Structures are given as structure tokens and as C-alpha cells.
C-alpha positions as semicolon CSV with decimal commas, in nm:
position;residue;x (nm);y (nm);z (nm)
1;M;2,803;-0,454;0,150
2;T;2,821;-0,634;0,483
3;G;2,805;-0,534;0,845
4;N;3,182;-0,458;0,828
5;D;3,165;-0,221;0,530
6;G;3,150;0,099;0,736
7;S;2,930;0,390;0,628
8;V;2,810;0,511;0,292
9;A;3,057;0,797;0,326
10;D;3,338;0,543;0,345
11;L;3,225;0,391;0,017
12;G;3,160;0,719;-0,160
13;E;2,887;0,788;-0,412
14;W;3,016;0,556;-0,687
15;G;3,096;0,281;-0,439
16;V;2,740;0,300;-0,303
17;I;2,591;0,292;-0,654
18;A;2,807;-0,003;-0,754
19;A;2,715;-0,196;-0,440
20;L;2,344;-0,120;-0,477
21;R;2,345;-0,206;-0,846
22;A;2,460;-0,560;-0,772
23;R;2,158;-0,608;-0,546
24;M;1,886;-0,460;-0,771
25;P;1,804;-0,653;-1,093
26;A;1,703;-0,430;-1,382
27;G;1,420;-0,646;-1,512
28;P;1,341;-0,789;-1,857
29;L;1,212;-0,465;-2,017
30;T;1,517;-0,255;-1,920
31;S;1,775;-0,255;-2,200
32;V;1,991;0,012;-2,037
33;G;1,997;0,027;-1,663
34;I;2,204;0,166;-1,377
35;G;2,534;0,321;-1,490
36;D;2,437;0,546;-1,778
37;D;2,288;0,898;-1,788
38;A;1,937;0,756;-1,814
39;A;1,767;0,422;-1,831
40;V;1,596;0,276;-2,137
41;V;1,282;0,078;-2,049
42;G;1,059;-0,087;-2,310
43;A;0,698;0,018;-2,347
44;P;0,532;-0,266;-2,545
45;S;0,198;-0,088;-2,574
46;G;0,352;0,246;-2,678
47;N;0,234;0,427;-2,360
48;V;0,421;0,458;-2,031
49;V;0,237;0,488;-1,705
50;A;0,441;0,674;-1,437
51;A;0,397;0,741;-1,066
52;V;0,624;0,882;-0,799
53;D;0,608;0,870;-0,420
54;M;0,831;0,986;-0,136
55;L;0,923;0,851;0,202
56;I;1,085;1,090;0,454
57;E;1,242;0,975;0,773
58;G;1,056;1,110;1,076
59;R;0,745;1,169;0,867
60;H;0,674;0,836;0,696
61;F;0,897;0,600;0,892
62;L;1,126;0,573;1,195
63;R;1,448;0,369;1,172
64;D;1,389;0,264;1,534
65;W;1,062;0,102;1,424
66;S;1,129;-0,020;1,072
67;S;1,418;-0,224;0,939
68;A;1,589;-0,103;0,621
69;Y;1,426;-0,399;0,440
70;D;1,081;-0,287;0,565
71;I;1,143;0,067;0,435
72;G;1,254;-0,062;0,098
73;V;0,940;-0,272;0,065
74;K;0,712;0,012;0,166
75;A;0,880;0,266;-0,060
76;A;0,845;0,039;-0,360
77;A;0,490;-0,065;-0,281
78;R;0,359;0,293;-0,255
79;S;0,451;0,362;-0,618
80;L;0,390;0,017;-0,761
81;S;0,031;0,019;-0,629
82;D;-0,040;0,344;-0,813
83;I;0,060;0,177;-1,143
84;A;-0,173;-0,112;-1,067
85;A;-0,455;0,132;-0,992
86;M;-0,435;0,256;-1,353
87;G;-0,490;-0,100;-1,473
88;A;-0,127;-0,126;-1,583
89;V;0,149;-0,384;-1,537
90;N;0,454;-0,271;-1,346
91;T;0,778;-0,270;-1,548
92;A;1,049;-0,074;-1,367
93;L;1,141;0,149;-1,071
94;L;1,372;0,450;-1,048
95;V;1,500;0,508;-0,693
96;A;1,647;0,831;-0,551
97;L;1,805;0,797;-0,209
98;A;1,937;1,080;0,010
99;A;2,099;0,988;0,339
100;P;2,348;1,100;0,602
101;G;2,708;1,007;0,536
102;T;2,712;0,811;0,861
103;L;2,443;0,571;0,738
104;P;2,582;0,215;0,767
105;A;2,655;0,065;0,429
106;S;2,489;-0,254;0,547
107;W;2,167;-0,057;0,608
108;A;2,170;0,073;0,251
109;A;2,225;-0,280;0,125
110;E;1,928;-0,411;0,323
111;L;1,721;-0,123;0,187
112;A;1,814;-0,226;-0,164
113;D;1,717;-0,584;-0,088
114;G;1,368;-0,470;0,025
115;L;1,325;-0,256;-0,283
116;A;1,433;-0,534;-0,514
117;A;1,215;-0,795;-0,344
118;E;0,898;-0,588;-0,372
119;A;0,979;-0,483;-0,735
120;T;1,025;-0,848;-0,819
121;R;0,694;-0,941;-0,653
122;A;0,527;-0,680;-0,877
123;G;0,700;-0,809;-1,189
124;A;0,923;-0,505;-1,220
125;G;1,297;-0,434;-1,215
126;I;1,504;-0,141;-1,088
127;A;1,631;0,057;-1,386
128;G;1,821;0,346;-1,220
129;G;1,810;0,627;-0,971
130;D;2,021;0,882;-0,788
131;T;2,198;0,931;-0,454
132;A;2,272;1,241;-0,244
133;R;2,383;1,339;0,102
134;A;2,120;1,469;0,343
135;D;2,052;1,504;0,715
136;Y;1,774;1,242;0,708
137;V;1,700;0,939;0,498
138;T;1,468;1,034;0,209
139;L;1,349;0,806;-0,070
140;A;1,175;0,906;-0,391
141;V;1,059;0,609;-0,594
142;T;0,921;0,639;-0,948
143;A;0,735;0,341;-1,092
144;L;0,683;0,279;-1,460
145;G;0,419;0,056;-1,610
146;D;0,265;-0,067;-1,935
147;L;-0,104;-0,083;-2,029
148;A;-0,070;-0,382;-2,256
149;G;-0,271;-0,208;-2,525
150;R;-0,560;-0,116;-2,296
151;L;-0,688;0,227;-2,200
152;P;-0,600;0,341;-1,846
153;V;-0,858;0,310;-1,572
154;L;-0,903;0,664;-1,441
155;R;-1,076;0,809;-1,137
156;S;-1,323;0,991;-1,355
157;G;-1,523;0,707;-1,517
158;A;-1,761;0,590;-1,240
159;R;-2,130;0,606;-1,333
160;P;-2,452;0,577;-1,128
161;G;-2,543;0,211;-1,087
162;D;-2,181;0,090;-1,080
163;V;-2,080;-0,155;-0,803
164;V;-1,794;-0,047;-0,581
165;A;-1,551;-0,327;-0,480
166;V;-1,219;-0,357;-0,301
167;A;-0,929;-0,598;-0,341
168;G;-0,681;-0,613;-0,058
169;L;-0,657;-0,532;0,312
170;L;-0,855;-0,257;0,483
171;G;-0,754;-0,098;0,813
172;H;-0,461;-0,328;0,884
173;S;-0,186;-0,067;0,854
174;A;-0,376;0,182;1,070
175;A;-0,436;-0,083;1,335
176;G;-0,071;-0,187;1,331
177;L;0,036;0,175;1,373
178;A;-0,207;0,219;1,664
179;L;-0,064;-0,090;1,833
180;L;0,288;0,049;1,802
181;M;0,201;0,402;1,908
182;S;0,008;0,279;2,214
183;G;0,294;0,054;2,324
184;V;0,083;-0,259;2,309
185;L;0,344;-0,408;2,076
186;T;0,713;-0,330;2,041
187;P;0,843;-0,245;1,690
188;P;1,028;-0,551;1,555
189;A;1,330;-0,336;1,451
190;A;1,374;-0,230;1,812
191;T;1,411;-0,585;1,928
192;G;1,610;-0,711;1,631
193;G;1,325;-0,929;1,514
194;A;1,156;-0,957;1,177
195;P;0,791;-0,866;1,123
196;A;0,545;-1,144;1,054
197;S;0,501;-1,197;0,683
198;V;0,201;-1,036;0,517
199;P;0,046;-1,252;0,243
200;P;-0,033;-1,063;-0,079
201;T;-0,398;-1,154;-0,037
202;V;-0,683;-1,055;0,188
203;S;-0,643;-1,202;0,538
204;P;-0,920;-1,417;0,682
205;V;-1,226;-1,201;0,727
206;I;-1,550;-1,228;0,908
207;P;-1,823;-1,297;0,647
208;P;-1,944;-0,942;0,566
209;A;-2,310;-1,011;0,644
210;S;-2,226;-1,119;0,998
211;V;-2,049;-0,795;1,099
212;P;-2,287;-0,554;1,273
213;P;-2,186;-0,209;1,154
214;A;-2,281;-0,043;1,480
215;D;-2,064;-0,275;1,685
216;A;-1,737;-0,322;1,503
217;A;-1,555;-0,408;1,827
218;A;-1,779;-0,703;1,906
219;A;-1,632;-1,049;1,920
220;P;-1,621;-1,240;1,592
221;P;-1,884;-1,511;1,536
222;A;-1,780;-1,859;1,639
223;Q;-1,759;-1,987;1,282
224;A;-1,507;-1,722;1,177
225;P;-1,141;-1,842;1,147
226;A;-0,942;-1,670;1,420
227;P;-0,561;-1,659;1,411
228;A;-0,363;-1,697;1,730
229;P;-0,365;-1,367;1,928
230;D;0,008;-1,301;1,899
231;D;0,013;-1,377;1,533
232;A;-0,294;-1,172;1,469
233;L;-0,160;-0,855;1,621
234;A;0,190;-0,906;1,485
235;G;0,037;-0,945;1,140
236;L;-0,120;-0,599;1,172
237;V;0,214;-0,443;1,261
238;A;0,369;-0,629;0,964
239;A;0,097;-0,485;0,741
240;H;0,195;-0,134;0,851
241;L;0,569;-0,192;0,812
242;R;0,546;-0,395;0,489
243;P;0,227;-0,331;0,289
244;A;0,149;-0,606;0,039
245;P;-0,071;-0,470;-0,241
246;I;-0,236;-0,717;-0,480
247;Y;-0,073;-0,580;-0,794
248;E;-0,239;-0,828;-1,032
249;A;-0,584;-0,704;-0,925
250;G;-0,532;-0,380;-1,113
251;P;-0,494;-0,528;-1,462
252;E;-0,761;-0,782;-1,370
253;A;-1,005;-0,500;-1,296
254;A;-0,921;-0,330;-1,624
255;L;-0,995;-0,647;-1,814
256;L;-1,325;-0,678;-1,635
257;G;-1,423;-0,330;-1,750
258;A;-1,370;-0,128;-1,432
259;T;-1,491;0,229;-1,490
260;A;-1,280;0,390;-1,215
261;M;-1,011;0,282;-0,976
262;I;-0,772;0,414;-0,707
263;D;-0,531;0,273;-0,456
264;I;-0,618;0,329;-0,092
265;S;-0,325;0,524;0,045
266;D;-0,507;0,789;0,252
267;G;-0,820;0,599;0,362
268;L;-1,121;0,437;0,204
269;I;-1,353;0,732;0,245
270;A;-1,089;0,983;0,143
271;D;-0,984;0,794;-0,169
272;L;-1,338;0,713;-0,278
273;G;-1,394;1,086;-0,243
274;H;-1,139;1,142;-0,518
275;I;-1,337;0,907;-0,746
276;A;-1,664;1,080;-0,653
277;T;-1,523;1,421;-0,729
278;A;-1,353;1,326;-1,054
279;S;-1,659;1,130;-1,177
280;G;-1,919;1,382;-1,063
281;V;-2,105;1,117;-0,864
282;Q;-2,181;1,000;-0,510
283;V;-2,036;0,680;-0,364
284;N;-2,222;0,502;-0,083
285;I;-2,036;0,255;0,131
286;S;-2,240;-0,024;0,284
287;T;-2,075;-0,131;0,608
288;P;-2,230;-0,478;0,621
289;G;-2,025;-0,557;0,304
290;L;-1,690;-0,440;0,440
291;P;-1,432;-0,722;0,492
292;I;-1,334;-0,675;0,854
293;A;-1,066;-0,918;0,969
294;P;-1,090;-1,074;1,317
295;A;-0,741;-0,933;1,385
296;L;-0,883;-0,581;1,371
297;L;-1,147;-0,664;1,635
298;K;-0,873;-0,814;1,854
299;A;-0,654;-0,506;1,811
300;A;-0,936;-0,266;1,902
301;K;-0,988;-0,463;2,226
302;A;-0,612;-0,469;2,300
303;L;-0,579;-0,085;2,294
304;P;-0,644;0,125;2,602
305;S;-1,015;0,190;2,656
306;T;-0,950;0,560;2,627
307;S;-0,852;0,529;2,261
308;G;-1,212;0,499;2,148
309;T;-1,092;0,335;1,827
310;T;-1,302;0,075;1,650
311;A;-1,216;-0,172;1,378
312;L;-1,477;-0,014;1,154
313;E;-1,310;0,325;1,184
314;W;-0,975;0,176;1,079
315;V;-1,140;0,013;0,777
316;L;-1,315;0,337;0,672
317;T;-1,038;0,587;0,735
318;G;-0,709;0,399;0,776
319;G;-0,455;0,452;0,501
320;E;-0,138;0,285;0,371
321;D;-0,285;-0,059;0,309
322;H;-0,267;0,014;-0,065
323;A;-0,568;-0,202;-0,145
324;L;-0,742;-0,123;-0,475
325;V;-1,096;0,004;-0,485
326;A;-1,280;0,020;-0,815
327;A;-1,618;0,080;-0,968
328;F;-1,759;-0,188;-1,201
329;P;-2,064;-0,205;-1,427
330;P;-2,341;-0,399;-1,243
331;S;-2,329;-0,671;-1,506
332;V;-1,972;-0,771;-1,413
333;T;-1,923;-1,095;-1,219
334;L;-1,652;-1,012;-0,966
335;P;-1,366;-1,260;-0,901
336;P;-1,333;-1,385;-0,537
337;R;-1,064;-1,139;-0,446
338;W;-1,297;-0,844;-0,514
339;H;-1,539;-0,767;-0,231
340;P;-1,849;-0,551;-0,314
341;I;-1,870;-0,272;-0,057
342;G;-2,108;-0,016;-0,206
343;E;-2,250;0,153;-0,509
344;V;-2,229;0,464;-0,722
345;R;-2,525;0,703;-0,721
346;E;-2,633;1,041;-0,850
347;G;-2,506;1,313;-0,622
348;T;-2,177;1,423;-0,469
349;G;-1,930;1,302;-0,206
350;V;-1,912;0,982;-0,005
351;T;-2,176;0,846;0,228
352;V;-2,161;0,558;0,473
353;D;-2,485;0,364;0,506
354;N;-2,659;0,660;0,337
355;A;-2,527;0,915;0,587
356;T;-2,237;1,160;0,590
357;H;-1,943;1,022;0,788
358;A;-1,857;1,233;1,095
359;G;-1,492;1,320;1,114
360;P;-1,201;1,302;0,866
361;G;-1,219;1,036;0,598
362;G;-0,847;0,974;0,594
363;W;-0,504;1,127;0,588
364;Q;-0,434;1,469;0,436
365;H;-0,091;1,628;0,399
366;F;-0,044;1,986;0,521
367;R;-0,327;1,953;0,773
């Protein structure tokens, strides 16, 4: 597929499948991939971990804002991070695409490239999928994973005394979305540009102890590394358009003995609420321990004063960063990528600095 290949309707279903197949490697554990009635994917440990997620045009993305490559990356990352949250290693993706017949074939090719790139980054291949005609672009991505002989890390295992820690970015996607919605920054896709790359690691953060929880919009301390303003804000937009979960942190947490884990798709408070409910415990977040990047402080200042948004609020309630948050026994020595942010207690629900958080804790569908 190139820019001169016309639309997906011109290619037809089998032409689209053939073109996409050439751009999406199946991966080492897939013995039967695209082209048969079903894929055959190896499960070395004997158990298959599976997760599915959807992206719907107009609801989860806008083609005016996101390139096809961005959408492919995001669609893959949403499901791949769920596999990592179980402590499993990603092995394969199944991708279902519905789109208008007028969709440019080159757009579909770029989408496939984004899917393939993120799958490869996670150590997975693309084993198969489906295509259909629809009024809007819709993607349903199923990820498969392997536990490597370990038990899965569930939401229900947290115990009082456990340390709560996070690996990955917090609040970056929400800040990037706010910058786009406010008009402070223009979506890269609208200008033909490419978003700044997002490293698959936590961006430079202010040392947790130096962030006053009551003043999250204050200027960072002088010793904190501060990226250039343009790069800092563009990086937040990139984090929204192309999330970069730390997939290897999931199996790492499992090996360390994590008692519960979840990926942060709806918001830190909301997703820790799932662990609290499933485990029958209370989780307290300590704001001085939260990794708040200087870019978030810069973004909060860049928004109109009427927004009332703070960097701390993005960190607590912003979703779609797909960081991993887990509970660990207090005896565990956490690797550098894991930041302690709280503890598990007797009780119910989630508290912030020992108090109930005012307002929603994150995103909820059908609300």
C-alpha cells in the first residue's frame, strides 16, 4: 500500500488482508498466522492470558488529531498492557478492523505499521484478525500472553501492610489531552507533523519528597532537570497519542512477589479502587511520593487560568498512560523503575493522604 493505492474498497477485503499481512509479522510463537480460519499460538507454560480492548473513532480518537500510526500504537498498547498487568509476557495480537470503504489504503497501511511496531516493542507478533465495513473506524485488539510457569498476579491479592508502587508515567496522557482540547497545542496530525517520541520509561521527575502536595502547580525546584518548554509540552501530547507502557515491569513485578497489580487505564484512584474492592482492603496514596514530572507543572501553567487543573489532579485521576501499579510485600526491595506511592491498610476504598478524594477518581464508561 502506498499513497497511490486508492481506498480499501478499491483493494477489496482480500486485498486489504494481503497488504496488511505483509506489514505485520506473526512472531516466533505463532505457527499458523494470518490466512487460515484461526491462528495457532504457542503457550509454553500451558496457560494463555487473554485481554481485549476497543478503539472507536469519535470516542477514543479523532483522525484529525491522531495519525494512523498513532492509532495503531495506542490500540496495541491498551491490550498489551493488560497482559503485562497479569505478570505475563506478551506473545501475540489479534486485530479486528472495521472501516468505511473510502478509507485510504495508505492510512490502513500506516495503521498496520503502528500496530506492528508496538507489538514488536512488547515482544509479540500479530497472529490474525478480521476486517469489516463500517461507518467509522473501529479497532478491537485481543492480546495473548504467557505466564512462563508462574501464577497470574490478580487484583485480589493485596494485603494490609503491602507497599503500593507504580512503574510508568502518571498524568501525561491527561495533560496532553488537555493541551489539545484547550488549543494550547495543535494536534501533530493536523499539521502533518509527527509527535515527539515517548521513551518507554518514566520521564524526568521532580524528586518525590520535594513536591508539596498542596501546591502541585508550583515551579519545580532548581535542581530538577527541566526539558525545553516546547519539547516538554509536545512530549505530553505524544504520551496521549502514543502511550508507551513499560511491558517488562509486569513480569518483573511477578518475579518480585507482587500480590496485586493493574494497569492504569482509567486513572490512578479509579484503578487502585479496583484492587481495593477485589482485595477487600483500603489503599492510601501518599502524594509526597508521587512522581510528578516538571512537564506536568509546565502544562498546568500553560492552560487558561479558568481550567483550574493541577498537575496533581492529572496524576491522581488521569487515565490512558497505562502505567502499572502493584502491591508488594513490605520486605521486597523495589527496582529503580518502581516508585513507592502508598500502602495497603485495613478498610475499604482509596484515600489520598488519609482523606477521601473529592470528585471522580478517573474515567467511567456510560457516565
